[in-house]
C-alpha positions as CSV (number, residue, x, y, z in Angstrom):
1,M,-214.9,126.0,-67.6
2,L,-214.7,125.4,-63.8
3,V,-216.9,128.5,-63.2
4,L,-219.4,127.3,-65.8
5,L,-219.5,123.9,-64.2
6,V,-220.0,125.4,-60.7
7,G,-222.7,127.7,-62.1
8,L,-224.6,124.7,-63.7
9,I,-224.5,122.8,-60.4
10,W,-225.7,125.8,-58.5
11,A,-228.5,126.4,-61.0
12,F,-229.7,122.8,-60.8
13,S,-229.6,122.9,-57.0
14,Q,-231.9,125.9,-57.1
15,A,-234.2,124.5,-59.8
16,S,-237.6,122.9,-59.1
17,I,-236.4,119.4,-59.4
18,D,-237.6,116.5,-57.2
19,W,-234.2,114.9,-56.4
20,S,-236.0,111.9,-54.7
21,V,-237.2,110.7,-58.1
22,P,-233.9,109.6,-59.7
23,P,-233.0,107.2,-56.8
24,K,-236.6,106.0,-56.8
25,Y,-236.6,105.0,-60.5
26,F,-232.9,104.1,-60.9
27,F,-233.6,100.4,-60.4
28,Q,-237.2,100.4,-61.6
29,S,-238.0,97.3,-63.8
30,Q,-238.7,99.3,-66.9
31,V,-235.5,101.3,-66.6
32,L,-233.4,98.2,-66.0
33,K,-235.1,96.6,-69.0
34,G,-234.2,99.6,-71.1
35,M,-230.6,99.5,-69.9
36,G,-230.4,95.8,-70.8
37,N,-231.9,96.5,-74.2
38,T,-229.4,99.3,-74.7
39,L,-226.5,96.9,-74.1
40,L,-228.1,94.3,-76.3
41,I,-228.7,96.5,-79.3
42,S,-225.2,98.2,-78.9
43,V,-223.4,94.8,-78.8
44,L,-225.3,93.3,-81.8
45,A,-225.1,96.5,-83.9
46,Q,-221.4,96.7,-83.2
47,V,-221.0,93.0,-84.3
48,V,-222.9,93.8,-87.5
49,G,-220.8,96.9,-88.0
50,V,-217.5,95.1,-87.6
51,A,-218.5,92.3,-89.9
52,L,-219.6,94.8,-92.6
53,G,-216.6,97.0,-92.0
54,I,-214.2,94.1,-92.7
55,L,-216.1,93.1,-95.8
56,V,-216.3,96.6,-97.2
57,A,-212.6,97.3,-96.4
58,V,-211.5,94.2,-98.2
59,M,-213.7,95.1,-101.1
60,R,-212.0,98.5,-101.3
61,Q,-208.7,96.7,-101.7
62,S,-210.0,94.8,-104.8
63,D,-208.6,95.2,-108.2
64,N,-212.1,95.0,-109.6
65,W,-213.4,98.6,-110.1
66,V,-217.1,97.4,-109.7
67,T,-216.3,95.9,-106.3
68,R,-214.4,99.0,-105.2
69,G,-217.2,101.2,-106.5
70,V,-219.9,99.3,-104.5
71,A,-217.7,99.7,-101.3
72,E,-217.2,103.4,-102.0
73,F,-220.9,104.0,-102.6
74,Y,-221.9,102.2,-99.4
75,I,-219.5,104.3,-97.3
76,W,-220.6,107.5,-99.1
77,L,-224.3,106.8,-98.6
78,F,-224.3,105.7,-95.0
79,R,-221.7,108.2,-93.7
80,G,-223.4,111.0,-95.5
81,T,-226.9,110.6,-94.1
82,P,-228.0,111.0,-90.4
83,V,-228.4,107.8,-88.4
84,L,-231.8,109.0,-87.2
85,V,-233.1,109.3,-90.8
86,Q,-231.8,105.8,-91.6
87,L,-233.6,104.4,-88.6
88,M,-236.8,106.1,-89.6
89,I,-236.5,104.7,-93.2
90,W,-235.9,101.1,-91.9
91,Y,-238.8,101.4,-89.5
92,N,-241.3,102.8,-92.1
93,L,-240.4,100.4,-95.0
94,S,-243.9,98.9,-94.8
95,L,-245.2,102.2,-96.3
96,V,-243.6,101.3,-99.6
97,F,-243.3,97.5,-99.1
98,P,-246.5,96.2,-97.5
99,T,-245.0,92.7,-97.7
100,V,-241.5,91.4,-97.8
101,P,-240.6,91.3,-101.6
102,G,-241.0,87.8,-103.0
103,T,-243.0,86.6,-100.1
104,G,-246.5,87.2,-98.6
105,I,-245.0,88.0,-95.2
106,P,-246.3,91.4,-93.9
107,M,-243.3,93.8,-93.6
108,N,-244.6,95.0,-90.2
109,S,-244.2,91.6,-88.7
110,V,-240.5,91.5,-89.8
111,M,-239.4,95.1,-89.5
112,T,-240.0,95.4,-85.7
113,P,-238.4,98.2,-83.6
114,F,-235.6,95.8,-82.7
115,T,-235.0,94.8,-86.3
116,A,-235.1,98.4,-87.5
117,A,-232.7,99.5,-84.8
118,L,-230.3,96.7,-85.5
119,L,-230.2,97.4,-89.2
120,G,-230.1,101.1,-88.9
121,L,-227.3,101.2,-86.3
122,G,-225.4,98.2,-87.5
123,I,-225.3,99.2,-91.2
124,N,-224.4,102.8,-90.4
125,E,-221.6,101.6,-88.1
126,G,-220.3,99.4,-90.9
127,A,-219.4,102.5,-93.0
128,Y,-217.3,103.8,-90.2
129,M,-215.7,100.5,-89.3
130,A,-214.7,100.1,-93.0
131,E,-212.4,103.1,-92.6
132,I,-210.9,101.8,-89.4
133,V,-210.3,98.3,-90.9
134,R,-208.8,99.9,-94.0
135,S,-206.3,101.8,-91.8
136,G,-205.5,98.6,-90.1
137,I,-204.9,96.8,-93.4
138,Q,-202.7,99.6,-94.6
139,S,-200.6,99.4,-91.4
140,V,-199.3,96.0,-92.4
141,D,-196.0,96.1,-94.2
142,K,-196.6,95.6,-97.9
143,G,-193.4,93.6,-98.0
144,Q,-195.2,90.8,-96.1
145,V,-197.9,90.6,-98.8
146,E,-195.2,90.4,-101.4
147,A,-193.4,87.7,-99.4
148,A,-196.6,85.7,-99.0
149,S,-197.2,85.9,-102.8
150,A,-193.7,84.6,-103.3
151,L,-194.5,81.7,-101.0
152,G,-197.4,80.8,-103.4
153,M,-200.3,82.1,-101.2
154,S,-203.5,83.4,-102.9
155,R,-204.6,87.0,-102.2
156,T,-207.6,85.7,-100.1
157,H,-205.3,83.4,-98.1
158,T,-202.9,86.2,-97.6
159,M,-205.6,88.5,-96.4
160,R,-207.0,85.9,-94.0
161,R,-203.8,84.5,-92.6
162,I,-201.3,87.4,-92.8
163,V,-202.9,90.8,-93.1
164,L,-206.1,90.7,-91.0
165,P,-204.5,89.0,-87.9
166,Q,-201.8,91.8,-87.7
167,A,-204.3,94.5,-88.7
168,M,-206.4,93.6,-85.6
169,R,-203.8,95.3,-83.4
170,V,-204.6,98.6,-85.1
171,I,-208.4,97.8,-85.5
172,I,-209.4,96.6,-82.1
173,P,-208.5,99.7,-79.9
174,P,-210.6,102.2,-82.0
175,T,-213.3,99.6,-82.2
176,G,-213.7,100.0,-78.4
177,N,-214.2,103.8,-79.0
178,E,-216.8,103.0,-81.6
179,F,-218.7,100.7,-79.2
180,I,-218.8,103.5,-76.5
181,N,-220.2,105.8,-79.1
182,M,-222.7,103.1,-80.1
183,L,-223.9,103.0,-76.5
184,K,-224.9,106.6,-76.8
185,T,-226.1,106.6,-80.4
186,S,-228.5,103.7,-79.5
187,S,-230.6,106.3,-77.7
188,L,-231.8,107.4,-81.2
189,A,-233.7,104.1,-81.4
190,Y,-236.3,105.7,-79.0
191,S,-237.7,107.4,-82.1
192,I,-238.8,104.1,-83.5
193,Q,-240.3,102.8,-80.2
194,Y,-237.5,100.5,-79.3
195,L,-237.4,100.1,-75.6
196,E,-233.9,101.3,-74.7
197,L,-233.0,103.6,-71.8
198,L,-234.4,106.8,-73.3
199,Q,-237.6,105.2,-74.4
200,A,-238.0,103.8,-70.9
201,A,-237.7,107.3,-69.5
202,V,-240.1,108.7,-72.0
203,R,-242.8,106.1,-71.1
204,I,-242.4,106.7,-67.4
205,Y,-242.4,110.5,-67.6
206,S,-245.4,110.5,-69.9
207,N,-247.4,109.2,-67.0
208,T,-245.6,110.9,-64.1
209,L,-244.8,114.2,-65.8
210,Q,-241.4,114.1,-64.0
211,V,-239.5,114.8,-67.3
212,I,-236.2,116.3,-66.1
213,E,-236.0,113.9,-63.2
214,M,-236.3,110.8,-65.5
215,L,-233.8,112.3,-68.0
216,I,-231.4,112.7,-65.1
217,T,-232.0,109.1,-64.1
218,V,-231.1,107.7,-67.6
219,S,-228.2,110.2,-68.0
220,A,-226.7,108.6,-64.8
221,W,-227.1,105.2,-66.4
222,Y,-225.4,106.3,-69.6
223,L,-222.5,107.8,-67.6
224,I,-222.1,104.6,-65.7
225,L,-222.1,102.4,-68.9
226,T,-219.7,104.7,-70.8
227,T,-217.4,105.0,-67.8
228,V,-217.1,101.3,-67.3
229,F,-216.4,100.6,-71.0
230,S,-214.0,103.6,-71.2
231,I,-212.0,102.1,-68.4
232,A,-212.0,98.7,-70.3
233,Q,-211.0,100.6,-73.4
234,Y,-208.0,102.2,-71.6
235,Y,-206.7,98.7,-70.5
236,L,-207.3,97.4,-74.0
237,E,-205.2,100.1,-75.5
238,R,-202.5,99.5,-72.9
239,Y,-202.5,95.8,-73.7
240,F,-202.1,96.4,-77.5
241,N,-199.5,99.1,-77.0
242,R,-197.5,96.7,-74.8
243,S,-198.0,93.9,-77.4
244,D,-196.6,96.1,-80.1
245,Q,-193.6,97.0,-78.0
246,E,-192.9,93.4,-77.0
247,S,-193.3,92.1,-80.6
248,G,-190.1,93.6,-82.0
249,Q,-189.0,90.4,-83.7
250,D,-186.6,90.4,-86.6
251,G,-186.5,88.5,-89.8
252,G,-187.9,91.1,-92.2
253,P,-191.2,90.6,-94.2
254,L,-190.6,87.0,-95.0
255,G,-189.9,86.3,-91.3
256,A,-193.1,88.0,-90.3
257,V,-195.1,85.9,-92.8
258,K,-193.6,82.7,-91.5
259,R,-194.3,83.7,-87.8
260,N,-197.9,84.4,-88.7
261,L,-198.3,81.1,-90.5
262,K,-196.9,79.3,-87.5
263,F,-199.3,81.1,-85.2
264,G,-202.2,80.2,-87.4
265,R,-201.2,76.5,-87.4
266,Q,-201.1,76.5,-83.6
267,E,-204.5,78.0,-83.4
């Protein structure tokens, strides 16, 4: 592996690359705008994904087979098809729906590159977050659910006050990993003309013809972003691991339920 890495570095050092270009364009306005848009779409799509993930995971726990079936179908559909294809479908909806159904609003005025990117990335992420949330829910001791039922709490109240707050300890760390993946996956939005980092590079090198140089520039930005958030993810995992170790309180399932109820009231 080390030999391969050294070989790659040597090959690039000998290649016909203008190494003055990456520093020149690193803080260029269009590149910075693309970087800001990459962060924006990544954050918003992750929020959509988390919200959908929680909803779908709860639906999968339902006793109603129709509700469970809808959740399973959603996960099957959006995990089983490429994100790029989903983005293209959202962006080209105007080909089959010239106007928004039930209104006279042109679909093109609604399904902008930003909207298509948000829907495509967010809804796809929701299918993956649903599995993470489900794992978090299943990590909570079933005895606590039974104890909450014994205290007269409804299923919805139990999920909101007892299960989800504890499940977050399992859910949040891998959600950080998902966000880091989202930063990189957002580059697919270039295909629908959304101005993120890669699209910024494409627009610049279409004029300058410095293709490799601009791709190196945005690669450096992606490395910086993923490194910063990976460090944050490391400390996030350490925090939750420490919280788990320090939360070794006794009292059994009923005691845990009462502690969570007390925590909820203080909030």
